[in-house]
C-alpha positions in Angstrom: 160.4 116.5 136.6 161.4 114.5 139.7 162.0 110.7 139.9 158.8 108.8 140.6 158.7 105.9 143.0 156.5 103.0 141.9 156.0 99.3 142.6 155.9 96.7 139.9 153.3 94.1 140.9 153.6 90.7 139.2 150.6 88.4 139.6 150.6 84.7 139.1 147.6 82.5 138.7 147.2 78.9 137.5 146.9 80.0 133.9 148.6 83.3 133.5 151.2 85.8 134.7 150.7 89.5 134.3 151.9 92.8 135.9 151.1 96.4 136.6 152.9 99.5 137.8 151.5 101.4 140.8 153.1 104.9 141.3 153.4 106.9 144.5 152.5 110.5 143.8 154.0 112.8 146.4 151.7 115.7 147.2 154.6 117.7 148.8 152.8 117.8 152.2 156.1 117.9 154.0 155.1 115.4 156.7 158.1 113.2 155.9 160.5 116.1 156.1 161.3 116.2 159.8 164.7 116.8 161.2 164.7 113.2 162.5 164.0 111.8 159.0 166.7 114.1 157.5 169.2 112.8 160.0 168.3 109.2 159.1 168.5 110.0 155.4 172.3 110.0 155.2 174.9 112.5 154.0 174.5 115.4 151.6 177.1 114.6 149.0 178.4 118.0 148.1 181.8 119.4 149.0 182.0 122.5 151.3 183.7 124.6 148.6 180.8 123.8 146.2 178.1 124.8 148.6 179.4 126.7 151.6 175.9 127.8 152.5 174.8 124.3 153.0 177.8 123.3 155.1 177.4 126.4 157.2 173.8 125.5 157.9 174.8 121.9 158.7 177.5 123.1 161.2 175.0 125.2 163.1 172.6 122.2 163.1 175.2 119.8 164.4 176.3 122.2 167.1 172.7 122.6 168.2 172.2 118.8 168.3 175.4 118.4 170.3 174.1 120.8 172.9 170.7 119.1 173.0 172.1 115.6 173.5 174.1 116.9 176.5 170.8 118.1 178.0 169.4 114.6 177.7 168.2 112.1 175.1 164.5 112.9 175.7 165.1 116.6 174.9 167.1 115.7 171.8 164.5 113.2 170.6 161.6 115.7 171.1 163.5 118.3 169.2 164.4 116.1 166.2 161.0 114.6 165.9 159.1 117.9 166.1 161.4 120.1 164.1 161.1 120.3 160.3 164.1 119.5 158.1 166.3 122.6 158.0 166.3 122.4 154.2 162.5 122.4 153.9 161.2 125.7 152.5 157.5 126.2 151.8 157.0 122.4 151.9 159.7 122.0 149.2 163.2 120.6 149.4 165.7 123.4 148.9 168.5 120.8 148.2 166.4 118.4 146.1 169.2 117.6 143.5 171.7 116.8 146.3 169.4 115.5 149.0 170.5 112.5 151.1 170.0 109.0 149.7 167.4 108.2 152.3 165.3 111.2 151.2 165.9 110.3 147.6 164.5 106.7 148.2 161.4 107.9 150.0 158.9 106.3 150.5 160.9 103.1 150.2 162.7 103.7 153.4 162.2 102.6 157.0 161.0 106.0 158.0 159.0 106.4 154.8 156.8 103.3 155.0 156.2 103.9 158.7 154.9 107.4 158.1 151.3 107.7 159.4 150.3 111.3 158.6 151.0 111.4 154.9 147.7 111.1 153.0 149.4 110.3 149.7 151.3 107.4 151.3 148.3 106.1 153.1 146.4 106.1 149.8 149.3 104.4 148.0 149.5 101.6 150.7 145.7 101.2 150.4 145.9 101.0 146.6 148.7 98.4 146.8 146.7 96.3 149.2 143.6 96.5 147.0 145.6 95.3 143.9 147.3 92.5 145.8 144.2 91.2 147.6 143.6 87.5 146.9 146.4 87.2 144.5 149.8 85.6 144.5 151.9 88.8 144.1 155.6 89.6 143.8 156.5 93.3 144.4 159.6 95.1 143.3 160.4 98.7 144.0 161.6 101.1 141.3 162.2 104.8 140.5 161.8 106.3 137.1 164.6 108.3 135.5 164.7 111.9 136.8 163.7 113.2 133.4 160.6 110.9 133.2 157.7 112.0 131.1 155.0 110.0 129.3 157.0 110.0 126.0 160.0 108.2 127.7 158.0 105.8 129.9 158.5 102.8 127.7 162.3 103.2 127.9 162.6 104.0 131.6 159.8 102.0 133.3 159.6 98.3 133.9 157.0 97.1 131.4 153.6 96.1 132.6 152.0 93.1 130.9 148.2 92.9 131.2 145.0 92.3 129.2 142.3 95.0 128.9 140.1 93.1 131.3 142.9 92.9 133.9 143.6 96.6 133.5 140.0 97.5 134.0 139.8 95.4 137.1 142.8 97.3 138.5 141.1 100.6 137.7 138.0 99.6 139.6 140.0 98.5 142.6 142.0 101.7 142.5 138.9 103.8 142.4 137.5 101.9 145.4 140.8 102.6 147.2 140.5 106.3 146.6 142.9 107.0 143.7 143.0 110.7 142.8 142.7 112.1 139.3 146.4 113.0 139.2 147.4 109.6 140.5 145.3 108.0 137.8 147.0 110.0 135.1 150.4 108.9 136.4 149.2 105.3 136.7 148.0 105.3 133.1 151.3 106.8 132.0 153.4 104.3 133.8 151.4 101.5 132.3 151.5 102.7 128.7 147.9 104.0 128.7 148.6 107.8 128.3 
């Protein structure tokens, strides 16, 4: 399984402090996988002798980009923003284990949180706003262990602390914000309710 990005929300009121984990569930839409985002993501950390195929593809890409920049910044910008990442195959990352750090940190990146066409990210932002509304909230960003599953959640996920009533209020707010069935399963798992 892949790492899961989630926010740990800590709520403070006059009488109590409690917390909850809200996961982002990527739907593999590929919207974030543009050439521009890949270039902003950083380096692929693999040696040429380990993966000559990747470095050959990168050389062709960089040669193409050098030619485009000579033709003008507007042409270069149009190409990088409208071209998919060269490592995107059937909406999946073909270099996922060695992808650049910026891609690994998505959506907690400048290009990630600014994405406008990702339905999963739009829903995640809406859910986060719904949970925070009217509350003094501290948010921290986290990723699960790459081998995350519900049986290891208590060891790899920042613990959530809540009462049953607080949890039920969160569930209602999340339903109102459009949480999907798969997102709800993951939400329950990250919060010890699997």
